[in-house]
GUMAR-474685 format. One line per 3 residues: their letters; for each residue y, x, z of C-alpha. Coordinates in nm, 3 decimals, decimal comma, padded with zeros to 5 digits. Last residue first. Layout:
N
A) Y X Z; ...
//
This chain:
86
XXX) 01,526 -01,434 -00,075; 01,384 -01,442 -00,424; 01,286 -01,677 -00,702
XXX) 01,288 -01,706 -01,079; 01,162 -01,972 -01,324; 01,048 -02,244 -01,086
XXX) 00,917 -02,584 -01,199; 00,796 -02,654 -00,844; 00,943 -02,565 -00,506
XXX) 00,873 -02,452 -00,151; 00,507 -02,550 -00,117; 00,391 -02,445 00,227
XXX) 00,138 -02,173 00,307; -00,046 -02,083 00,626; -00,237 -01,764 00,714
XXX) -00,046 -01,575 00,447; 00,161 -01,331 00,648; 00,263 -01,581 00,917
XXX) 00,588 -01,725 00,781; 00,450 -01,822 00,441; 00,642 -01,976 00,152
XXX) 00,505 -02,112 -00,175; 00,668 -02,110 -00,517; 00,530 -02,312 -00,807
XXX) 00,517 -02,227 -01,176; 00,419 -02,523 -01,392; 00,110 -02,625 -01,588
XXX) 00,134 -02,994 -01,666; -00,194 -03,187 -01,701; -00,153 -03,549 -01,808
XXX) -00,152 -03,792 -01,516; -00,423 -03,966 -01,315; -00,531 -03,677 -01,091
XXX) -00,251 -03,429 -01,162; -00,313 -03,147 -00,915; -00,657 -03,095 -01,071
XXX) -00,476 -02,958 -01,378; -00,371 -02,664 -01,164; -00,020 -02,545 -01,081
XXX) 00,068 -02,181 -01,140; 00,130 -01,946 -00,852; 00,435 -01,781 -00,700
XXX) 00,454 -01,623 -00,358; 00,734 -01,601 -00,103; 00,689 -01,404 00,216
XXX) 00,751 -01,395 00,588; 00,552 -01,173 00,825; 00,794 -00,877 00,820
XXX) 01,111 -01,081 00,875; 01,403 -00,860 00,761; 01,403 -00,841 00,378
XXX) 01,148 -01,124 00,330; 00,853 -00,999 00,126; 00,818 -01,106 -00,236
XXX) 00,482 -01,189 -00,397; 00,414 -01,257 -00,765; 00,130 -01,414 -00,966
XXX) -00,086 -01,535 -00,678; -00,408 -01,693 -00,804; -00,460 -02,010 -00,609
XXX) -00,624 -02,094 -00,276; -00,378 -01,868 -00,096; -00,621 -01,630 00,062
XXX) -00,506 -01,286 00,169; -00,817 -01,089 00,262; -00,768 -00,834 00,537
XXX) -00,725 -00,455 00,519; -00,736 -00,205 00,805; -00,600 00,151 00,809
XXX) -00,403 00,066 00,494; -00,048 00,123 00,618; -00,098 -00,083 00,936
XXX) -00,002 -00,437 00,830; -00,248 -00,463 00,543; -00,291 -00,749 00,297
XXX) -00,549 -00,815 00,024; -00,571 -01,044 -00,277; -00,859 -01,193 -00,476
XXX) -00,736 -01,440 -00,739; -00,956 -01,304 -01,020; -00,782 -00,965 -01,015
XXX) -00,603 -00,820 -00,720; -00,257 -00,851 -00,574; -00,245 -00,587 -00,302
XX) -00,004 -00,664 -00,022; 00,164 -00,410 00,206
//
């Protein structure tokens, strides 16, 4: 279970809430979707930051990231995303 909190603070539990760990993405997660069969895989959306565009005009876009280890590591899956799912 994942709890999407306020101010970019998120939490994850793998034992029905007996223990809870911080889920750090580095950005504020807007949406999270678990994989239907792989319990540690997930897709998360976040908005790009102006810092991502060093010498270019700022463009705020929705990005999707994938994790295969319940949020320990994230990889950018796609930018300019409207909808996503497995």
